[in-house]
C-alpha positions, 0 to 999 in steps of 0.5 A: 099878042101884038094889037095896039089895044094890047100894046097900049095895056101891056103893063096893067095886063102883066100886073093883073095877070100876076094878081090873078095868079096869086088869088086864084092858081088853080083857075089860071092853070085851068085856063091853060090847060084847056086852050095851050094854044091860045094862051100861047099867042104872046110877044117875046119883045124885051119888056114882054119877055121880062114880064113873062120872067116874073109870071113865070117864076112866081109859077113854074107850072105855068110854063110847062103848060104852054104850047112845046114850041113856044116853050123853046122860043121862049128858052132860046130868047132868054139864053140868047139875051143878056145873061142877067135876063137867063140869070133870073130865069130860074123857072127854066130849071124847075128849081132855084138850086138846079138853076144855079148849078145850071148858070155856073155852066152857062158863065163857063161858056160866055162872058158875062157882066156886073148886072148878071153878077148881081142877079146870080148873087140874089139866085145864091142868097135864095138857095143859101149858096153863097160861097158859089157866089163868091167864087164867082166875084173871083172868076169875074175878078180874074177876068179883068182886061184892063187896069180900070176893070181891076179896080172896079171889079175888086171892088166887088170883092172888097165888099165881100172879103170878110166873107171869104175862106182861106181857100178863096183868099189865096184863089185871089192872090192866085188870080191877081199874080197871073194877070199883069192887068191887075198885078201891074196895077198902081192899086194892087198894093192896096188890094194885098193889103185888104186881102191880108187884112181879112186874112188876119181877121179871119185866120189869126195871120196873114197869108204867106206871099212868097209863092206869088213872085208878082205880088211879094 
């Protein structure tokens, strides 16, 4: 709803609903089941949409009790918003694991930013799929469009290098070898040194750089 009283008390109301839902989930479900049209009168402005995402992640069944048209509208708004908002809206898929798969497909079709990647990391941790996160970090790094991009995006790689497996380390080198914004960057040799150190720690030996003509 968009009247003045609702606007002035939106934060308090949202918190109250979350608390009531935690304490009396059956009552909340009954209210929505009995009068979905009334409870489907919601604002979808940015702040309100974020609060709805929190509520529906807490109790995904509530989303399915809303009017079908509103469900479609909410999904459209979320998918059309910054990608980080879709990543954290796992209720749309019904299950965090299923949502991880959906997000991977979603990322293939559009660019994503650092914040979206952070939210993807949280989702991957939730379902114990950190290899998927590491693959997405490599994907993000591969799309470096400037020297500055290469430096800043490699910082994300560097933080997790000790968790990369052999295949992922080699994929990193492939990515670096094929993107001149990376292999011509002044800091590229330092990046390679970090990767080689991680390989030595993980595999007992450094990786062969011979196949990577722009790196050796």
